[in-house]
C-alpha positions, -999 to 999 in steps of 0.1 A, spaced: -15 158 -217 1 153 -183 -25 142 -158 0 138 -130 -12 152 -97 14 171 -75 4 163 -39 21 172 -7 33 139 8 38 142 45 37 120 77 2 112 88 -12 128 120 -40 118 143 -63 141 123 -57 119 91 -67 86 106 -104 90 98 -97 98 62 -73 69 58 -98 45 74 -125 57 50 -103 53 20 -92 18 33 -128 8 38 -138 20 3 -109 1 -13 -117 -30 7 -153 -28 -5 -140 -31 -41 -127 -66 -33 -100 -65 -59 -67 -54 -42 -66 -64 -6 -75 -96 12 -95 -80 40 -133 -84 38 -163 -67 53 -159 -87 86 -128 -68 96 -136 -40 120 -119 -6 122 -104 -17 155 -88 -48 139 -74 -27 110 -61 0 133 -44 -27 154 -23 -40 125 -22 -12 99 -37 22 104 -20 34 136 8 59 141 31 32 155 36 24 118 52 47 93 22 63 75 25 89 48 -4 107 32 -7 124 -1 -26 156 3 -43 173 -26 -61 206 -20 -63 199 17 -78 164 13 -61 130 18 -60 115 -17 -37 86 -10 -16 70 17 10 44 24 17 24 55 51 8 62 57 -16 90 79 -45 98 72 -75 75 79 -99 104 87 -95 141 121 -98 158 148 -111 135 127 -103 104 119 -68 114 146 -52 92 125 -60 61 96 -36 56 61 -44 44 39 -17 29 4 -11 17 -7 17 -6 -41 33 -12 -52 59 -37 -86 74 -36 -106 62 -66 -110 98 -79 -72 101 -81 -63 69 -98 -43 70 -130 -27 104 -120 7 92 -108 -2 93 -71 7 56 -65 41 61 -81 48 92 -59 37 74 -28 60 44 -36 90 67 -41 83 85 -9 78 53 11 110 38 -1 130 68 11 111 69 44 116 32 50 153 35 43 156 65 66 138 45 93 165 18 91 148 -9 70 172 -28 48 146 -41 23 109 -40 14 87 -69 6 51 -71 -6 35 -104 4 4 -104 -17 2 -84 -50 -28 -95 -69 -18 -107 -104 -46 -87 -120 -34 -54 -105 -12 -47 -135 -8 -10 -128 7 -18 -94 29 -45 -108 43 -21 -135 50 4 -107 67 -20 -84 89 -34 -112 98 2 -123 111 8 -88 134 -23 -89 111 -47 -71 116 -84 -82 89 -109 -82 103 -136 -60 73 -159 -57 39 -169 -68 10 -180 -47 -11 -200 -71 -48 -189 -68 -37 -170 -37 -65 -143 -40 -102 -146 -46 -118 -119 -67 -155 -120 -66 -160 -111 -103 -131 -131 -116 -126 -161 -93 -92 -173 -80 -62 -155 -93 -25 -158 -85 -8 -135 -60 28 -124 -62 55 -117 -37 78 -88 -45 110 -78 -29 138 -52 -32 168 -42 -12 168 -6 0 
């Protein structure tokens, strides 16, 4: 049985920022995918990630934001031709192909925006679904940060760096 959701993936608008922030906050509270903890304020997260200066796409399902991606330069200046990205899928929509669809859309959007490559700086080694997805899109694991992430229920786990040319 196909459980794939068919969202509308579109550029985020100012009206989407609250929904993206709430999803970000809920995912951060899980303490298993992203390094940001409860001390990070909305203002701090909006300064670096959730702002419309970055390339943000949302997956809309039945009028609700069910997932999002954020693409921004991985480094400033002479490193700004390499994109960095973050992906979020609302817990209720996990396992339905939304992350895969967001990745495909973000790669096209990043290429159209002039990026030459995309790099993920911290992919938690226990996030096997994401790793399978990134590898299926041609990302190569180019590095390991031994014990680079702390998961409250597991302890220290490795983090991977992934890269692909666009």
